[in-house]
N, C-alpha and C positions, 0 to 999 in steps of 0.2 A: 764360239757355241752352234752346235746344230740345231735347227730349229723342224721338230719333226709335227710340225702342220703343213708344212712344207711352203711356207710364207716366212721371210724376214718381219717381225712386228715392227721395225724401225721404219722399214722401207714401206709397211703398207700404209702405216700411219699418216705418211704425208700424203697419198692418194685417198683416204678416208676422211682428211679434214678439208678436201676440197671439191668432196662429192657432195652434189647436193642431194642425192638417192642417198647416202648417210648419213646427212645431216639431223634428219628427224630421231631417227635413232642416239645419234651424239648426244643431240641435244636432251630427249630423256633420259641418257646416263648420266649426265652430268648433274641434271636437275634432281635426282634420285642420291646421288651419291652428294650435292650438298646437304639436302635432309640428313642423310644417316649420319655425315660427319658433327652434325650437332646434336646426336641423340646418343644418351648415358647405356649402357649396356651393365646388366646384371647377371651372376651366374644363374645357370640352370638348375630350376629346383627339383630335387628327389622326386617329392610329389606328385610333380605335374609329368614326371617319365614314370612314375610306377601308377600314374591314372589309368594306362593302357593295362594292364595288367587286372586291376579293381572292377574297372568299368569297359571296358575294350575299346575306349576309345582313344585314337592316334592323333587326332585334328588340331588340340590343344597345346601339344608338346611342339609334335612336328612343323605350326604353323612359326613358332620362335625361332628354330631350328634351321629354318629354310630362308626366315626373314634376314638371320644373322648373316647367311651365308650370300644371300643375294646384295647385302648390303657390303659387305666384305667385296665382292667381286666389281660391282658397279665403283668402289670407291678404288681398284686397280684399275679398272677402265679409265675414267678418271683424268688418274696421274700417268697413267699412258697415254693416253690422248694428247692431255693439255701441256705437259710437263710442269705442272701448278703444284709446288713445294708443301700447298694445304693441306694435301690430300696423304703425305706422305706418313706423317706421323699417325691419323688416323687407320691408316691402313694397317701401318703395324702394331695398332689397338686391335685392332679387328683379328689382324693373324694371332694377337696372344690371347685373345678370348675364344677362340676355334684352339689352339692349342690347352688351354685351359682347361678345357670340356673332360668327363671325367668319363665317358664315352664318345665316340663318332658314330656308333651304331644305333639307329632309330629303335626304340621300345617292340615294337612290331615286329622286327626283326632279330631277336637274341631273349634270350631268358635267362634274363637279370636275376629273378627270384631264386633261380636251380643254378646258377652259374658261379665260379669266383671270379673274384674282379680282374683277375690277368684273360677270364677266358673274355667277360664283355670288353673291356679295352683292345684285345686281340681279333672278335669276332667281325672278319669281312665280310658287310652286307653293303649296298647299293651305296647307301650316302657315304660310307666309312672310303668309299673307293672314290666317290667323285669330288668328297673334302681332299685327296689326295690328289687329285686330277687338279683341284683347282687348287692346290699348293703350288705344282707344276707348273701349271699357266702362270701364276705370280712368278714364280723364279726366272722363266720363260722371257716376260714383259718387261719385269722392274726388277730383277733380281738385283741388279750389279748397283739398284739405289737402293736398298735393303741394308739395314746396319747387319753387323756379321752376326752381334746375336741373336737378331732373329731369323736370321737362313740358318743359323747354327738350332735353333728351338725348333724350327720347320722341320728340316733332314731327323731329329732326335726322335720327335713325333711320328713322323713317317717311319721310324725304325721301330720304335718301338709298337708301335700298331698294326703294321704291315710286315714288314722283313724279318721280325722274331717269329708271326705267327707262320709266315712262309716258309722261313728255316727250319722249322719245329714239323711243318708237315711234309717237305726234302726229306728230312733225316728220318721220317718213321714212313717213308713210301705213300704218303696221304695227297690226297686233293680237297680243295675246297667243293660242295658239292656243284657249285655254279658253274665251275670247269665246266662240265657235260651237260649242262642245262641248255635244253634249244630252245630259248626262248632270252628275252631282254637280260635276265639277269649275267649273263653272261660276255656279253659284250659288255655292259656296262661297268660289271667288275672288274673284267680282265682291262680293259680301256684305264678306268684308275691306277689300275697297278702296274699296268704296263708303265703308263705315264711319270708314276713316282719312280720307278726303275732308273729310267732314262734320263730324270734330274736331278735324282738325289742317289742315287746308287754308285758301287765302283764301276770299274769298266768289268770284271769277273762278273759282278750281280748283275748288270745290266742284261747282259749276254745272255745268262743260267735265266731269268724271269723273262725277257720276252719271248727267248725262244718259248719258253711254258706258255704263255697266254695267248700267243700267236693261237695255239688251239681251240681256243674259247671262239675264234670267226670263225672254226668248221663247226663245234656244236652249235651255234646260232643257225647255221645255214643248213644244217641238217634238221631243225626244226620249220625250215622256207618249202613249199611245192616249190617244184618249176614253173609254176603259175605266179611265182611272185609275190603272194599274198603272204601279209602278215596277219595273220589268223588273231593277234589280241585287240587288233583294234587300228585306229588311228594315231589314236595317242601313245599308242607304244610302239607306232613306225617313227614317229616324232624320236622318240627316249630309245628303244632297244638300237634301230636300224642308223641313228644318230650316233650314236657310240660306236655300232658297228664300223661306221666310215672315219669314226677319230682314230680306234684301234690300226684298220687296216690303212691309213695313210699312215701313221705312226710307225707301223711295222714297214711299209713299204718305204720310207725316208730311211730307217733307222739299216732297213739292209741293202742301199742305193739302188733299190728297184728291183730286185732279184724275190722280192715276196711283193706279188701285185694282183691282187684279189678281184680287182676291179674289173680284170680279165674274165672273171666268172662269170657265165650267159645267168647264172640265178639272181647275181647283183644286180646288173642290170635289169632284168624282171621286177626286182625289188623296188628298186630306184622309181620304175614308171607307176607302183603302186595309189600314192594319192592322187594321179589325173586319172588312173581308172576308176575309183571310187567316190569320186568329186559328184555332188550332186546337183549346186548350185555355185554361184560366187563363193557364199560365205558356209557352207555346207556340203559335210560328206556322210555317207552311209556309218551310222554309227552301232556296227553292230559290233557284240562282243562286250570287251571294255573300253571303245570307244566314244567319242563324244562327236556330236555332231556339227558342233562350230567347228570351222574348219580354220586350224591354225598351222602357218608351217614355221621351219627355220630359214632363216634368209640366208645364213653362212651355208648349210648344208643345201639347199638347193641351190643356188649358185654352184656350189662345188658339184652338185651332180650333173648340172649342166653343159658346165666345162667338160665333162667326161662322155656324158651319152645327149646329142645335138637332139635327139628328139624327145626330154625333157620338157614338158610346158611351165614356163615361170608364172604362178599366181599372181594375180595384186600385189602388191606390196603392202597395200595397210592389214592385209589378212597374215602378215609377217610378224616372227616373235623372235626374241634373241636366245633363247633358250628354256630351259624346263625348270627341274630342280633345283640345281644347281647349275647357272649359268657360265657356257664357256666361252672364252675369248675365242673359238674358232669362228663362231656367228659371224667376228666382224672381220677376221683376218681371212675369210672366204667368202662376205660379200663381195659381189661385182660391181663396184663405185659406178657401174652404167648398167645396175639392172632395169630390166625395161618387160615388161608381163608379156606374154603372149595371149592370144583368145580362146577363150575354151570351145569347143567343137560340142555340136550335140552327138555323140555317137553311144553305142551299147556295146559295153566289155562285160565277157566271160571268164571268169577264170577259175577253169574245170576240176583242176586238183581237189580245189577249196571249197568250189562249189559256190561263189558269191555272182552274183548276176546283178549289174546297174546300169540301168539305162536310163544318160541323159537327152529330155528330147525338148521340145520348145515349149509346151504348157505346161510339163511337168516331169520330177526325175521319179523314179523307181527302182529298190533296191529288194531283193531278195536271198536268202541263203535255203543250202540243203548243208550236208558235210555230215557230223557226229557230235553226239553230245560230250565229250573229253577235249573239245580245243583247248589250247593258251588261254588262261581267261574266259573260260566256258560260261556262255550262256546255252539254258537248252532251249533253244531255238531254231529247232529244224523245221523248215518251211515257212519262217518268220519273213514279213518284208514291212517296207517303210515307202509314203509315198510323199516325195514334196510339192507343194506348188510354189512357184519361186523360193523365197527364201523361209517359209513357213511350212513347218510340217504338218499333216494330213493325217494319214495314217503314219504314227511315232514308234520308233524303236528308242527304247529309253538310254540304251548303252550303258554308262560307269555311271554305279551312285557310289554313297559315301562307303569309305573303306574304314572297317570295325574288327575285331579280334574275330569274328563270327564269319566274315566275307569269305575269310581264306582256308575255312574248317567242311570237307563235302557235306557232312552232315547237318550244318545249321547254311551255308551258302544258300542252298535255294531255297530257305524260308523268306531270302527279300526277293520282292516283288518284279525287280530289276533283272535278276539272275534265271530266275524261274519263268517255265512255259505258261507262268499266268499271266505274266507280264508283257506277253508278246504275242501277235495278231496269229495264231494259232487253234487250231481245236482241242475241243476238249473230250473225251471219252470215259464213258462212266464215271462221270461227274471228276477225274483224276487228270493230271497234266505228265507233262512228258517227264522221262528219267532219264538220270543222269550215269554216264559211261559211253565208253567208247565202242561199244557192242550196239548203242543205239543210235542208228544211222537213217540216211537218207538212200534210196535206192534209183535207178532208172532215169538218171536227170538228163535234161534235154535242155538245149536252148537254141534260139534263133534272136534275131536282129528282134520280133516281134512278139516272142514268145520263151517262158519259162515254165518248164513242170518236173514231178518228179513225185515217186511214193515215200511216204514219210510216215507210214505204218511202222515201220520201227524203230521211230524213239518213243512208242508207248508199251505199256506193259506187254510180256507177249502173253498171246492168247486173247487179249484184250480186243482187238479188231482184225481181222482178217488182211485188208486193205484201203488205204487212204491215198488217190492219186490229186495231187494238186495242182492245178492247172492255171497260170496266168495268162492272159491275153492282152495283148497291148498295141491300142490305135491310137489316135491323134490326140482324143481327149478326153481316154478311160484306160481302165484296167479294168480287165474282169476276171474274175476268180471262178473258176468253178471245182469243186470239192464233190469226188464221187469216194462212199461207200461200200465196202464189201464186208458186213456183216459178221460176227463168229458167235459161235453158240451162246458165249458169255457178255455181249456186245448187247448193253441195256440204253444208252444214251450217248448221243452225242451233242455238242452246242458247238456255234462257232463263236469264236470271240475277236474284235478287232479292239486294239488301243491306240489311244490321241492324246493328244496335249490341248485340243482344242475341244471347248465343250459342244457334247451335240445336241442335236433339237431333233427328237423323233416326230416326224409327220407323215402324212399321208401315204404309205410306199417307199419313203428313203427317210435316210436320218442326216441331218443337213449341221456340218462343220462352218459354214460361212466361207470356207474357200476351196470345200469342194462338198460331195454327197455321196452318201453309199445308198443305191436303189433297190429295192429288195422286192419279190413277191411277198406283198402281206398275207396272201391266204395260205400260204404253207412256213413260214419263216415268223417268228414273235420275237422283238429286240428288246432292249433291257438296257439301262444304263446304271452303272454301280460308278466309286469311286474312290480312289487310294491314297496318301501321300507317299511324297517320293523325294527322298535327300538325295540331292545331288553329288558331285563326287567332292566338293568343299566343303563338306559337310555343314554347311550353312543352309543354302539356298534350299526353302520345300517347295516343290510344284504339285500341283493336282493334277493326277492322270485318271483318264475317263476309260474307263473299262466297259463294250458295248457288245451283249453278247446275244446271239442271236439263235434259240431254241426253235425246232421244227415243230409245225402246228400238230401233225401224226407221228407218234414214235418212230414207225417205220420208215419216214424218210432218208433218203440213201443219196440225195444231190445238192447240194447246197450251192446258189448263183447269185452272184454279187456283181452288179457295176459301179466301180467305184470313177464319179464322172467330176471332173474339173471344168 
């Protein structure tokens, strides 16, 4: 058998079980597997699946969906690592539970009410593809230990859910929409379908399908600027780029090294993205649908370090094994002698995407320009965040709960985290920034101690002539100066700042505990309001503090603030 992650599982297993680095992860896997084998599973309820179409809620069904796959992968990992037969029957059970599901596609990704049963079964989304990858990895690691009927059933399901759909597309000269998608869908779906082809396809099918889905790598890279910025945010770097690496390595092994995407300079730049946007040990810039808590895939990062020496390995306690559907490559690629590198104080400017991140001794700062139709877009031109140590002072809320309305342009910006009303940017005539690629920044400039740009292009045409936003960084503060050139239709400007820390308005400053905003009390009048924000997990709710500064005189055309830590 050929191992398309470039590692022989049997040989790697011996190294992992001797590794003190791998031990905590192995212990966690075995502990989780031991819990899972004692639990009963029931069929998924159509009423829970249909809840999305009735209320927009996707969390209730997806929790059970992903829990089942994580448990299945943990049991498989435990069996592979320990060779303990007590895991074999539960593994077969979990494989069968998944095979019995009426669809592997989650409700948010298909129109079940308007589709036939066949269309729903065959619709390849992110998680149908990830389930196919999970089955391929089970075959890779323990396939020879599975009963023949179980392997046969796995292949049957792969064929009717993926290969049948793909063959029909080929016959009708069609493509899945995500094959040309310039974001995470291309690599996640491409990787899952490719791994399924490699482990379940005939020689002819494998050749045909791998050739087709290799193009997903090009589609994904077309959506990445030369600066290597993942505009979807750090969470989607882990997810989308993580699957890019899975697919690229599989293609490289399949082609015996002839097709090697890791030689592409853009891939190297993209590999450096996490360390360029890291704000502290546990935090990253939570721009777009990213999240501020820094987690990374230990196998992915180990793999990239082996390719590109300049990768700085983070502290391993921030490592995770995978994401939505665990991948065995996170163990196969884990460096059993993993050693973290020292984080440096530095400023990085990703000039094509206009992301600016400065990691300094007393604080860290991030800001962005760009435009308002980026992948997983937020209307956030000119927004910024400041962290003091591991605490957020001025915040970017990042990714909120995903519901049906999240991915409709007409409703997406009703949510505070996606709208500029939830970002630290000016309000013009009582209105917020507009959605669309035409709403963009201009004249961005950056240095180690300065970032400035024009942001009037983010607002309704004619509402204001110019907004020049300047950030100046010193050892213990950030100075913000906004200069406004009013248009005939300009009625008002208000400065807004967002924080997850409760503020206290004092005499000439607003105190957040970890820092303060100093302002001229004769020129600006502060006020504070709050709004609840539902986190991405759909469960936790936090209070967002909104600090607005109105001018004492209507014709005020310059706002200056010092953010002192």
